[in-house]
C-alpha positions, 0 to 999 in steps of 0.5 A: 453466502452473507452470514447475518444477525437475523439469521443467527436468531432464526436458528433456534439460539437461546433468548439470552442471545440478543442480549447478548448481541446487544452487550457486544455491540451488534445492534445492526441487522447487518452482514456480519461478514462483507466482501468488496472492492476498491481502486484509486492512486497511490503516491510512493517514494522510496527512503535510502541510506548510503544505497548503492546502485548500478549508477551510483551511490544514493544518500540519506534522502528521500526521493520524490514521489511517483504516481501510480495505482493501488486496487484490489478485493477487500474483506471485512469481518464484522466484530461489532458496530464498533470494530471490524477485522479486515484483510485486503489483497491488493496490486499496487505500483510503487517506486520513486523519481529523482532529479538532479544537476550532475558533472560527467566526464563521460559527455564532458561537463554538466548536465541534469539526471533522472533516475527512475524505478517502477515496481509492481507489488501484490500486498496483503494488508491485515488492518484493525479497524475502529468505527465510529458511527454518524447516524447509519454511516461511519467514520473509519480509523485502521492499523495493521502490518502488511506483507508484500511481494514484488512481481516486476520492476524496471530502472531507468537513468537518463543523464543529458549533457548539452545535447548529448544524453545516455540511457541506462535501463536494467529488468534485473530489480527483483531477480538476476545475479545483481538484483536491485531490490529483494521482492518481500517488503513487510511494513505497517499500514494506516488508515482512515476513511468514510463509509456509507451505510448504502456500502460506499467508502472513501479511504485514505493510507499510508504505508511504511516499509518496516525492513529494508529490500536493499537486495543485493547491494550496499546501503539501506532501501524502505518503501512508503506512500500515501493512497487514496481510494474509493470502494464498495461492499457487498 
């Protein structure tokens, strides 16, 4: 059930309640709690430093981005017309793609190499959101921490020299004796966007891991990504 200001006003609270509400910036007769959904695209990558993998050492580089999806549920706790607290529960794909020229003693020559990791996370960000009214609509800015847990991962390494090729794959990304990554990821999330009075909103976000997920291997690995999504609050 949604809780609104009119409901509170009819519950027999003192007459100075309206003045208190005005001081808090709760001038609109809107629900104090809203539920919503959102979905969109995620452009992700990993930042590595001397990371030892089954396919070699990844030096201090930012991997080219990998396209994926993001989506889930949103809960908006309205503190005032200008501020809200917004936890979310999301499913998001992450990972990276690396490509380049290599020399292979196995295949006897120089060729092309492509290394790809596909990851699926359940992610729980907690946003502290500031709102700038534009008529009955809002521009919003948010920041907060997130905690995520990897539930699926797959790695693939393709080496091509002339007409010969070698493909290596692994499902031991988050599990197994030689897991590549730790499943637990902790970081920070930033977002901005526009919310219409009808409930529709457009969101642009950036996430950055604050801890290494290097797993049982040496070196450092940090997730990062940019996402664009649309959603609706009921």
